[in-house]
N, CA and C atoms as an extended XYZ file, in Angstrom:
240
Properties=species:S:1:pos:R:3:atomname:S:1:resname:S:1:resid:I:1 pbc="F F F"
N       -14.219       69.546      147.129 N   MET     1
C       -14.043       68.156      146.626 CA  MET     1
C       -15.721       67.980      146.415 C   MET     1
N       -15.213       67.013      145.000 N   THR     2
C       -16.529       66.368      144.227 CA  THR     2
C       -16.903       64.870      144.480 C   THR     2
N       -18.110       64.764      145.217 N   THR     3
C       -18.575       63.363      144.934 CA  THR     3
C       -19.546       62.874      144.126 C   THR     3
N       -19.206       61.725      143.883 N   VAL     4
C       -19.518       61.206      142.726 CA  VAL     4
C       -20.150       59.708      142.700 C   VAL     4
N       -21.597       58.696      142.110 N   THR     5
C       -21.620       57.876      142.413 CA  THR     5
C       -20.870       56.638      141.311 C   THR     5
N       -20.348       55.682      142.134 N   ALA     6
C       -19.934       54.404      141.091 CA  ALA     6
C       -20.189       54.513      139.808 C   ALA     6
N       -21.162       54.368      139.714 N   TYR     7
C       -21.771       54.747      138.166 CA  TYR     7
C       -21.481       55.569      137.453 C   TYR     7
N       -21.620       57.137      138.042 N   GLU     8
C       -21.396       58.137      137.540 CA  GLU     8
C       -19.517       58.496      136.970 C   GLU     8
N       -18.960       57.915      138.068 N   ALA     9
C       -17.168       57.489      137.835 CA  ALA     9
C       -17.122       57.014      136.724 C   ALA     9
N       -17.453       55.846      136.348 N   LYS    10
C       -17.459       54.706      135.568 CA  LYS    10
C       -17.724       54.957      134.067 C   LYS    10
N       -19.215       56.367      133.908 N   THR    11
C       -19.026       56.731      132.782 CA  THR    11
C       -18.789       58.148      132.372 C   THR    11
N       -17.897       59.134      133.204 N   HIS    12
C       -17.265       59.887      133.447 CA  HIS    12
C       -16.063       60.296      133.538 C   HIS    12
N       -15.744       58.602      133.824 N   LEU    13
C       -13.846       58.800      133.676 CA  LEU    13
C       -12.985       59.709      133.328 C   LEU    13
N       -13.035       60.235      132.128 N   PRO    14
C       -11.744       60.776      131.399 CA  PRO    14
C       -11.737       62.489      131.768 C   PRO    14
N       -13.332       62.732      132.256 N   ARG    15
C       -14.133       64.191      132.953 CA  ARG    15
C       -13.538       64.571      134.228 C   ARG    15
N       -13.702       63.422      135.160 N   LEU    16
C       -13.054       63.208      136.074 CA  LEU    16
C       -11.626       63.391      136.275 C   LEU    16
N       -10.794       62.327      135.702 N   LEU    17
C        -9.240       62.456      136.004 CA  LEU    17
C        -8.933       64.089      135.507 C   LEU    17
N        -9.420       64.357      134.272 N   LYS    18
C        -9.138       66.224      133.441 CA  LYS    18
C        -9.787       66.668      135.079 C   LYS    18
N       -10.321       66.666      136.124 N   ALA    19
C       -10.792       67.275      137.179 CA  ALA    19
C        -9.555       67.367      138.104 C   ALA    19
N        -8.851       66.215      138.241 N   VAL    20
C        -7.942       65.606      138.887 CA  VAL    20
C        -6.722       65.913      138.709 C   VAL    20
N        -6.517       66.143      137.223 N   GLU    21
C        -4.995       66.572      136.652 CA  GLU    21
C        -5.277       68.139      137.131 C   GLU    21
N        -6.417       68.784      137.281 N   GLY    22
C        -6.289       70.303      137.934 CA  GLY    22
C        -6.314       70.742      138.913 C   GLY    22
N        -5.905       69.257      140.396 N   GLY    23
C        -6.012       69.689      141.825 CA  GLY    23
C        -7.091       69.164      142.360 C   GLY    23
N        -7.994       69.116      141.348 N   GLU    24
C        -9.207       68.546      142.634 CA  GLU    24
C        -9.213       67.188      142.925 C   GLU    24
N       -10.136       66.872      144.413 N   ARG    25
C       -10.506       65.516      144.564 CA  ARG    25
C       -11.800       64.807      144.651 C   ARG    25
N       -11.794       63.834      144.226 N   ILE    26
C       -13.296       63.316      144.113 CA  ILE    26
C       -13.113       61.669      144.861 C   ILE    26
N       -14.405       61.926      145.496 N   VAL    27
C       -14.694       60.974      146.320 CA  VAL    27
C       -15.899       60.285      145.616 C   VAL    27
N       -15.622       58.544      145.858 N   ILE    28
C       -16.474       58.105      144.707 CA  ILE    28
C       -17.320       57.122      145.572 C   ILE    28
N       -18.866       57.340      145.626 N   THR    29
C       -19.719       56.468      146.650 CA  THR    29
C       -20.276       55.538      145.755 C   THR    29
N       -20.582       54.199      146.988 N   ARG    30
C       -21.697       52.921      146.516 CA  ARG    30
C       -22.483       53.382      147.596 C   ARG    30
N       -23.647       53.494      146.763 N   TYR    31
C       -25.197       53.454      147.865 CA  TYR    31
C       -24.460       54.068      149.072 C   TYR    31
N       -24.196       55.073      148.758 N   GLY    32
C       -24.532       56.448      149.587 CA  GLY    32
C       -23.104       56.762      150.516 C   GLY    32
N       -22.520       55.385      150.399 N   LYS    33
C       -21.373       55.402      151.391 CA  LYS    33
C       -20.050       55.499      150.227 C   LYS    33
N       -18.807       56.395      150.945 N   PRO    34
C       -18.087       56.811      150.422 CA  PRO    34
C       -17.103       55.659      150.051 C   PRO    34
N       -16.331       55.405      148.853 N   VAL    35
C       -15.571       53.772      149.161 CA  VAL    35
C       -14.247       54.167      148.482 C   VAL    35
N       -13.827       54.964      147.683 N   ALA    36
C       -12.682       55.650      146.904 CA  ALA    36
C       -12.616       56.960      146.950 C   ALA    36
N       -11.211       57.462      146.932 N   GLU    37
C       -11.220       59.105      146.520 CA  GLU    37
C       -10.066       58.959      145.434 C   GLU    37
N       -10.162       60.078      144.338 N   LEU    38
C        -9.473       60.148      142.894 CA  LEU    38
C        -8.746       61.407      143.632 C   LEU    38
N        -7.223       61.372      143.434 N   VAL    39
C        -6.693       62.973      144.197 CA  VAL    39
C        -5.359       63.019      143.098 C   VAL    39
N        -5.027       64.268      142.714 N   PRO    40
C        -3.646       64.101      142.230 CA  PRO    40
C        -2.643       63.319      143.091 C   PRO    40
N        -2.027       62.998      142.353 N   LEU    41
C        -0.287       62.513      142.739 CA  LEU    41
C         0.198       63.081      142.757 C   LEU    41
N         1.211       62.823      143.806 N   ALA    42
C         2.370       64.157      144.539 CA  ALA    42
C         3.534       64.187      143.689 C   ALA    42
N         4.025       65.426      143.810 N   ASP    43
C         4.934       65.555      142.577 CA  ASP    43
C         6.331       64.897      142.789 C   ASP    43
N         6.953       64.186      142.039 N   PRO    44
C         7.945       63.062      142.648 CA  PRO    44
C         9.059       63.951      142.872 C   PRO    44
N         9.314       65.297      142.029 N   GLY    45
C        10.396       65.765      142.341 CA  GLY    45
C        10.743       66.286      143.923 C   GLY    45
N         9.218       66.312      144.353 N   ARG    46
C         9.600       67.704      145.555 CA  ARG    46
C         9.984       66.086      146.261 C   ARG    46
N         9.207       64.956      146.085 N   ASP    47
C         9.403       63.790      147.422 CA  ASP    47
C        10.887       63.149      146.805 C   ASP    47
N        11.511       63.347      146.041 N   VAL    48
C        12.754       62.717      146.317 CA  VAL    48
C        13.641       63.940      146.852 C   VAL    48
N        13.245       65.264      146.638 N   ALA    49
C        13.985       66.390      147.637 CA  ALA    49
C        14.301       66.031      148.707 C   ALA    49
N        12.818       65.523      149.199 N   ALA    50
C        12.311       65.543      151.194 CA  ALA    50
C        13.527       64.631      151.308 C   ALA    50
N        13.503       63.606      150.268 N   THR    51
C        14.510       62.289      151.094 CA  THR    51
C        15.501       62.734      151.065 C   THR    51
N        16.245       63.051      150.115 N   ILE    52
C        17.370       63.452      150.332 CA  ILE    52
C        18.195       64.086      151.353 C   ILE    52
N        16.494       64.775      151.533 N   ALA    53
C        16.982       65.902      152.523 CA  ALA    53
C        17.042       65.331      154.356 C   ALA    53
N        16.074       64.070      154.028 N   ARG    54
C        15.603       63.159      155.036 CA  ARG    54
C        17.625       62.145      155.060 C   ARG    54
N        18.168       61.692      154.048 N   MET    55
C        19.279       60.937      154.201 CA  MET    55
C        20.371       61.914      154.814 C   MET    55
N        20.585       62.976      154.242 N   ARG    56
C        21.484       63.694      154.682 CA  ARG    56
C        21.607       64.072      155.753 C   ARG    56
N        20.178       64.541      156.669 N   ARG    57
C        20.328       65.000      157.951 CA  ARG    57
C        20.497       63.048      158.583 C   ARG    57
N        20.390       61.876      158.529 N   ALA    58
C        20.275       60.749      159.519 CA  ALA    58
C        21.804       60.840      159.059 C   ALA    58
N        22.861       61.028      158.379 N   ARG    59
C        23.993       60.395      158.034 CA  ARG    59
C        25.129       61.603      158.845 C   ARG    59
N        24.125       62.844      159.291 N   GLU    60
C        25.640       63.742      159.788 CA  GLU    60
C        25.422       63.368      161.075 C   GLU    60
N        24.413       62.202      161.598 N   ASP    61
C        24.421       61.667      162.946 CA  ASP    61
C        25.575       60.552      163.540 C   ASP    61
N        25.880       60.195      162.509 N   ARG    62
C        26.606       58.701      162.212 CA  ARG    62
C        27.903       59.266      162.144 C   ARG    62
N        28.804       58.835      162.479 N   PRO    63
C        30.447       58.713      162.539 CA  PRO    63
C        30.589       57.871      160.891 C   PRO    63
N        31.730       58.593      160.337 N   ALA    64
C        31.775       58.637      158.981 CA  ALA    64
C        33.292       57.017      159.093 C   ALA    64
N        32.573       56.226      158.269 N   VAL    65
C        33.520       54.683      158.383 CA  VAL    65
C        34.347       54.902      157.013 C   VAL    65
N        35.754       54.522      157.638 N   PRO    66
C        36.665       54.626      156.526 CA  PRO    66
C        36.651       53.634      155.547 C   PRO    66
N        36.626       53.734      154.479 N   LEU    67
C        36.926       53.319      153.368 CA  LEU    67
C        37.183       51.461      153.596 C   LEU    67
N        38.312       51.234      154.145 N   ASP    68
C        38.911       50.071      154.450 CA  ASP    68
C        37.862       49.087      155.099 C   ASP    68
N        37.473       49.844      155.883 N   GLU    69
C        36.386       48.828      156.988 CA  GLU    69
C        35.442       48.815      156.022 C   GLU    69
N        34.529       49.619      155.053 N   LEU    70
C        33.624       49.278      154.124 CA  LEU    70
C        34.168       48.048      153.006 C   LEU    70
N        35.329       48.114      152.585 N   LEU    71
C        35.470       47.059      151.475 CA  LEU    71
C        36.059       45.954      152.208 C   LEU    71
N        36.196       45.495      153.686 N   ALA    72
C        36.707       44.875      154.514 CA  ALA    72
C        35.233       43.946      154.661 C   ALA    72
N        34.273       44.630      154.806 N   ALA    73
C        33.303       44.303      155.248 CA  ALA    73
C        32.262       43.915      153.977 C   ALA    73
N        32.452       44.149      152.987 N   ARG    74
C        31.655       43.464      151.818 CA  ARG    74
C        31.736       41.564      151.344 C   ARG    74
N        33.006       41.601      151.919 N   HIS    75
C        33.015       40.143      152.116 CA  HIS    75
C        32.911       39.587      153.389 C   HIS    75
N        32.520       40.126      154.120 N   GLU    76
C        32.537       39.757      155.264 CA  GLU    76
C        31.107       37.999      155.015 C   GLU    76
N        31.614       36.831      155.549 N   GLY    77
C        29.913       35.671      155.385 CA  GLY    77
C        30.757       34.874      154.424 C   GLY    77
N        31.263       35.335      153.215 N   HIS    78
C        31.492       34.860      152.354 CA  HIS    78
C        32.532       33.234      152.442 C   HIS    78
N        32.093       32.262      151.859 N   LYS    79
C        32.945       31.214      151.815 CA  LYS    79
C        34.364       31.583      151.888 C   LYS    79
N        35.364       31.043      152.187 N   VAL    80
C        36.346       31.037      151.371 CA  VAL    80
C        36.852       29.936      150.854 C   VAL    80
């Protein structure tokens, strides 16, 4: 993990972004204290797959709702 001052971060942002794209984590300090961290974004494809897997696991524990109940519920509470 690399540490840079706020001034260095401002001055060398393109170089720092290139390092972050390569997987490096960079801590930005102000007056010697850490205030921010540049980190690579998580791979969105992996997050979507994990979310779908969680949704499927959650559905396994619930009973199936018949289609006629779903269709009846969509108008519940509407004014006639």
